[in-house]
N, C-alpha and C positions, 0 to 999 in steps of 0.2 A: 812724529808723523800724524797728520790729521786724517780723520776718516773722510772717505769720499762722500760727497753729498748724495742724498737719495735722488735717484733719477726722477725726472718729471713724468707724470702720468702720460700715457699715449694720448694723442689727440682725441681718439674715440672715447676713451675713458673720461677725459676732461669734459667733453661735450655731454656725456651721460650724467656726470656729476652736476654740471651746471643745470641741466634739465631737471634733475631731481630737486635741486635747491630751489629753482624757480617754481616748480610745482608745489613744494612744501610751503613756500611763502604764500602763494596764492590760496592754497587749501586752508591755511590758518586764517588768512584774511577773510575768506568767505565764511568760515565758521564764526568768527567774531562779528562780522557784519550781520549775520543771521541772529546772533545772540543779543547784541546790544545796539544794532543800527549802524549804518555807514558813517554818519556824521560823528557819532560818539566814539568811534574806534580810531585810535591813533596809530601812527606808523611804529611808534615805540612798543605798543602792545602787540602788534603783528610780529615785530622782530623778536620779542621775548617768546611768543608762542611758537615761532618757527625755529627758535634757538640760533638766531643769527643777529648780527648787529644792525642798527638802523641804516648804516651806510651800505650794508649788503642789500637790504631791501631796495634802497634807492638805486643801487647799481643795476638791479634787474628790472625795477619799475620806477623810472625817474619821477613820476608823480603818483599820488594816491589813486587818481582816476584810472591810471593804466593797470592797476591791479584788477580792474573790471573791464575796461575798454581796450580792445586790441587795436593794432594799426590797420586792420582790414585785410592784411595779406594772409591767405590761407594756403600754405605750400601743399598740403595734402590734396586740396581741391584742384590746384593748378596741375599737379602731377597726374591726378586721376583724369582730368579733362583732356590733357594732351595724350593720354594713353588710350582714349576711346577710338574705336575703329574709324578709319577715314571715311567709310561709306555712310556713317551716321550723319543726320542733319545736325546743325548746331544745337537745336533744342533737345534732340535725342542724346547728344553728347553731354549736355548739362544734366539731364536726368540720370544718365549713367554715371557721371562723375560724382554727383551728390550721393547716390546710392553706394558707390564704391568707397568714397571717402568717409562716410558717416555710418554706413550700415553695420560695421563691426565694432562700434563703440560699446564699452562696458556700461552697465547700469549706473555706476558711480560717475563716469564721465558724462553721460547724458544728463544726470541730475546736476552736475556742476555747471554744464552749459546752460541749462534752464535757469539756474539760480543767477547766473551772470545776466541773462536776458531780463529777468525780473528786476534786478537791481537797476539796470539801465533805464527801465521804464518808470521806476518809482522814485528815483533820486534825480532831481532837476539838473544838478551839475554833471551827472553822468550822462544824462540824455543830451545835454549840450555838447559834452566831449565826444559823444558817439557820432555826431554829424560828420566829423572828419573821417571816421571809420566807414560810414555809409558811402561817402563820396569815393573813398579809396576802393571799396568793394565794387562799386559800379565801374570804376575805371579798370579794375582788374578783370572783371567779367567782359567788358567791352573789348579789351585787348585780346583776351583769349578767343572770343567769338570772331573778331576781325582776323586774327591769325589763321583760324580754321577756314574762314570763308574767303580768304585772300583779299580782304578789303581794308580800308583805313578805319581805325577806331572812331574817327570823327564822322564817318559816313552816316547820313541821316537814318538809313535802314538799320545799321548796326546799333545806333543809339536808341531807336524805337524798340528794337528787339530786346536790348539790354534793359530798358525801362519796363517792358512788359514782364520779363522774367523776374526782375527785382521786385516788382509789385507783388508777385506771388510769394516770393521769399519774405517780404515784409509783412504780408497779411498773416502768414503762418507764424512768423516770429511773434507778432503781437498776440495772437490767440494762445500760443504756447506759454507765453509769460503769465497769462491769466489762468490757464488750465493745465495743471501739472500732469493730468491723466491723458492729455492729447498725445497721440503717436505722431510726433512732428514730422518724422521722415515719411511716413505713409501719407500724411496730409499734404506734404510738399510735393510728393510724386503725383498725387491725385490732382493737385492744382496745376502742375506743369502739363499733365496729360490733357487736362481741360483746355489749357492754352494751346497745346499742340493740335487739338481738335477744332480750333477756331472759336473757342468760347461760346458754344451753343447754349441757349437758355430755353 
């Protein structure tokens, strides 16, 4: 009589395990990038440090660039934006969503995100790869704003609004990559508040 196979983990446990593996791979990759540079670090070195096989690294991150550059989709921001009270203007909803999504991040997570931004700005191939991320983020924001305003994402007013908000996001992102002491969340909220006030000078 053969023994019954071990039951498969519950879907929730599988998802948590995958998230932990993905996080461990990226954490080790960032550590190695900081220690020896992006170009000098190989996927094999990352796999060894994370105690996984190179094929596992590629399963989670199909290219080396994707260890740093995301696809531009931020589910926590989408959920936070849609959860904002209906009476808020789109700009107020953006401010509330960003504060809600990122206000509770740990110090380690904030440092990790800043390191990612710095890598994108200092490694040419990562900057090139991030252009798709930027476009996807713009489309995501336009879609959310259009959904709240009851307009088409291609509407000129929606596109102008999205461009203005994204300009604030990009300006803070660039400063944060150069200044590790910058309170990026506070700077972002201040910039959006200035935009909301009509950009007075």
